[in-house]
C-alpha positions in Angstrom: -12.8 6.3 10.0 -10.3 8.9 11.5 -11.3 12.1 13.3 -8.4 14.5 14.4 -10.0 17.1 16.9 -8.1 20.3 17.9 -4.8 18.7 17.7 -2.0 20.9 19.3 1.7 20.5 20.2 4.1 23.0 21.4 7.9 22.7 21.7 9.1 25.3 23.9 8.1 28.7 22.3 7.5 27.0 19.0 4.0 26.0 18.2 4.4 22.9 15.9 0.8 22.0 15.4 -1.8 24.6 15.9 -5.3 23.2 16.7 -5.7 21.2 13.7 -9.0 19.5 13.0 -9.9 17.1 10.1 -11.4 13.8 9.1 -10.1 11.1 7.0 -12.7 8.8 5.1 -12.4 5.1 4.8 -12.3 3.6 1.3 -10.3 6.6 0.1 -6.6 7.8 -0.2 -6.0 11.1 1.5 -2.8 13.0 0.8 -1.1 15.0 3.7 0.9 17.8 2.3 2.7 21.0 3.3 6.2 22.5 3.2 9.1 21.3 5.6 8.5 22.6 9.0 4.6 22.6 8.5 3.9 20.1 11.3 3.1 17.0 9.2 5.5 14.6 11.0 4.5 15.8 14.5 0.8 15.3 13.4 1.5 11.8 12.3 3.4 10.9 15.3 0.6 12.2 17.6 -1.9 10.1 15.5 -0.2 6.8 16.5 0.6 7.9 20.1 4.3 8.6 19.5 3.9 11.9 20.6 1.6 13.2 23.3 -0.4 16.3 22.2 -0.8 19.2 24.5 -4.4 19.4 23.5 -6.9 17.4 21.2 -7.1 13.8 20.3 -7.4 11.3 17.5 -10.1 8.8 17.3 -10.4 5.7 15.1 -14.1 4.6 14.6 -14.8 6.9 17.5 -12.2 5.4 20.1 -9.3 7.4 21.1 -6.1 5.8 19.9 -4.6 5.4 23.3 -7.6 3.3 24.1 -7.5 0.9 21.3 -7.2 -2.8 22.6 -5.2 -3.8 19.7 -3.9 -0.7 17.9 -1.5 -2.6 15.5 -4.6 -4.4 14.2 -6.3 -1.0 13.6 -3.4 1.1 12.3 -0.3 -0.1 10.2 2.1 2.7 10.1 5.4 3.7 8.7 6.9 6.8 10.0 10.7 5.9 9.4 11.7 3.4 7.0 15.1 3.0 8.8 13.6 1.8 11.9 14.8 -1.7 11.6 17.7 -3.7 13.1 20.4 -3.7 10.4 21.6 -7.3 11.4 18.3 -9.1 11.0 17.0 -10.5 7.9 13.7 -9.4 6.3 11.9 -12.4 7.6 13.6 -12.1 11.0 12.4 -8.6 11.1 8.9 -9.4 10.3 8.7 -12.5 12.5 9.7 -10.3 15.6 7.0 -7.9 14.8 4.5 -10.7 14.3 5.6 -12.1 17.8 5.1 -8.7 19.5 1.6 -8.2 18.2 0.5 -11.8 18.4 0.1 -12.2 14.6 0.2 -15.5 13.0 3.6 -16.3 11.5 2.0 -17.4 8.2 1.4 -13.6 7.5 5.1 -13.1 7.2 5.7 -14.9 3.9 2.4 -13.4 2.6 3.4 -9.7 3.1 6.9 -10.4 1.8 5.1 -11.5 -1.3 2.7 -8.7 -1.4 5.7 -6.1 -1.4 8.0 -8.1 -3.7 10.6 -9.1 -1.3 10.2 -12.9 -1.6 13.9 -13.4 -3.0 15.3 -10.9 -0.6 13.7 -12.6 2.6 17.0 -13.9 3.8 19.0 -10.7 3.2 20.0 -8.5 6.1 18.2 -5.2 6.2 21.5 -3.4 6.9 22.3 -4.1 3.3 18.9 -3.1 1.8 18.7 0.0 -0.3 16.2 2.8 0.9 13.7 1.5 -1.7 14.0 -2.0 -0.3 13.7 -0.7 3.2 10.4 1.2 2.3 9.1 -2.0 0.9 10.0 -4.0 4.1 8.4 -1.2 6.2 5.2 -1.4 4.3 5.4 -5.0 4.8 5.4 -4.6 8.5 2.5 -2.0 8.3 0.6 -4.7 6.3 1.4 -7.7 8.6 -1.6 -7.2 11.0 -4.1 -6.7 8.0 -5.1 -3.3 9.6 -8.1 -1.0 8.5 -5.7 2.1 8.2 -2.2 2.6 6.7 -0.6 5.8 7.9 2.6 6.4 5.9 5.0 9.3 6.0 6.8 9.7 2.6 6.7 6.1 1.7 7.8 6.9 -2.0 11.3 8.0 -0.8 14.1 5.9 -2.5 11.6 4.1 -4.9 12.5 3.9 -8.6 9.8 4.6 -11.0 8.5 1.2 -11.1 8.3 1.0 -7.4 6.5 4.4 -7.3 3.8 2.8 -9.6 3.8 -0.3 -7.5 3.2 1.8 -4.4 0.5 3.9 -6.0 -1.4 0.7 -7.3 -1.1 -1.1 -3.9 -2.4 2.0 -1.8 -5.2 2.4 -4.5 -6.1 -1.3 -4.1 -6.0 -1.1 -0.3 -8.5 1.7 -0.3 -10.7 0.1 -2.9 -11.2 -2.8 -0.5 -12.5 -0.4 2.0 -9.4 0.5 3.9 -8.2 3.9 4.8 -4.8 5.5 3.5 -3.3 8.6 4.9 -0.1 9.3 3.3 2.2 12.3 3.2 4.2 13.1 0.2 6.5 15.8 -1.4 5.8 14.1 -4.7 2.6 16.1 -5.7 2.5 15.3 -9.2 2.5 11.6 -8.2 0.0 12.2 -5.3 -2.4 13.7 -7.8 -2.5 10.6 -9.7 -4.0 8.4 -6.9 -5.2 10.6 -4.0 -9.0 11.3 -3.5 -8.7 13.8 -0.8 -6.2 16.3 0.6 -5.1 17.7 4.0 -3.0 20.7 3.5 -1.0 22.3 6.4 1.3 25.2 6.8 3.0 26.8 9.8 1.4 24.2 12.0 -2.2 25.3 10.8 -4.7 23.6 8.7 -5.2 25.4 5.4 -7.5 22.9 3.6 -9.1 19.6 3.9 -11.0 18.8 0.7 -11.3 16.4 -2.2 -8.5 16.7 -4.7 -11.0 17.9 -7.3 -12.0 20.8 -5.0 -8.2 21.8 -4.8 -7.7 21.8 -8.5 -10.9 23.9 -8.8 -9.1 26.7 -6.9 -6.7 27.1 -10.0 -7.8 29.3 -12.9 -7.6 28.2 -16.4 -5.5 30.0 -18.8 -5.9 30.3 -22.5 -2.6 30.4 -24.6 -2.5 31.9 -28.0 0.2 32.3 -30.7 -0.6 34.9 -33.2 1.2 37.3 -35.5 -1.3 39.8 -34.3 -0.8 39.1 -30.7 -0.5 42.9 -29.7 -3.8 43.8 -31.4 -5.5 40.7 -30.1 -4.3 41.6 -26.6 -6.0 45.0 -26.9 -9.1 43.3 -28.1 -9.2 41.1 -25.0 -8.6 43.8 -22.8 -11.5 45.9 -24.2 -13.6 42.8 -23.2 -12.3 42.9 -19.6 -10.3 39.8 -20.1 -6.9 39.8 -18.1 -4.0 39.3 -20.7 -0.3 39.1 -20.9 1.4 39.6 -24.2 5.1 38.5 -25.0 5.9 38.8 -28.7 3.7 36.5 -30.7 2.3 34.6 -27.7 -0.4 35.8 -25.3 -1.9 34.3 -22.2 -5.5 35.1 -21.3 -6.7 34.3 -17.7 -10.4 34.0 -16.2 -11.9 33.0 -19.5 -12.5 30.0 -21.8 -11.0 28.9 -25.2 -14.2 29.1 -26.7 -14.7 32.8 -25.7 -11.1 33.6 -26.8 -11.6 31.7 -30.1 -14.8 33.5 -30.8 -13.2 37.1 -30.3 -10.4 36.1 -32.7 -13.1 35.0 -35.3 -15.2 38.2 -34.8 -12.2 40.5 -35.1 -10.5 38.7 -38.0 -7.5 37.9 -36.0 -4.9 35.2 -37.4 -4.4 32.4 -34.8 -1.6 30.1 -35.4 -2.1 28.1 -32.2 -4.7 28.2 -29.4 -4.6 25.8 -26.1 -6.3 25.8 -22.7 -4.1 25.0 -19.7 -5.2 24.5 -16.1 -2.7 25.0 -13.3 -1.2 21.8 -11.9 -1.9 20.7 -8.3 1.7 21.4 -7.5 1.3 25.2 -8.5 -2.0 25.5 -6.6 -0.5 24.0 -3.5 2.6 26.0 -3.7 0.5 29.3 -3.7 -1.8 27.9 -1.0 1.1 27.3 1.2 3.7 29.8 0.2 3.0 32.4 2.9 3.6 29.8 5.6 6.7 28.1 4.2 9.4 28.1 7.0 12.3 27.6 4.5 12.1 29.3 1.1 14.5 30.1 -1.5 15.4 33.8 -2.3 
């Protein structure tokens, strides 16, 4: 659905986006992740024509975004949930958007209902919480019934129920054949509903792959509690299994629970507890992007 080719943007001496190329498939939710300063917002602005790239282009079904006859009917975007007149009510805001894009006014009430703002339709946006603004911004993105949703940090300001609602809404949109491209710092939340990931750091593309492929980058660890932990550590070491021992607890890497349990049985090692743990998506992404992080704590 979306093809990003050799996208490049420089601001003075700073290369914000460095020759990024990736595809976003339809019928799927693609997460866009990376540390602060990685080039995510600049990339998304170039994807909807708000920032002109120095090189490269973005195509939707093979058509350059700048050449789409009715871009709002193809792409619904939210890059800043605060981009609304504070003096207008929710309904007035959406009616103005509908008029500008020649969208039937009946869609206004439909999207207000979809995002749960029916009862707040006559309230002014200036009095909305950030979470309510996020819902109103998403209503605006849905107004034209687009093929694509392009959203920058849409979960900011949402409470847990709102985040669950957003997750369900985006998954349903993709299940109906739509394309979702969403940036988020809530990696644990993104892991729950994203199908694919595009990972950037320092303006460069680090990975573009299914979430399952990213998770496969993480090694599985076997955690054992045993009164004979030190002795068991020596046994594992003799079998070329990397192990770290801390008191009665040891962590074995690059192995399986079955293999560790068998060695404990063979060597008559008493085991109190044994579990297998995979690294989280957040841990894997932090390692993947760590070297390119512009801002990092000491």
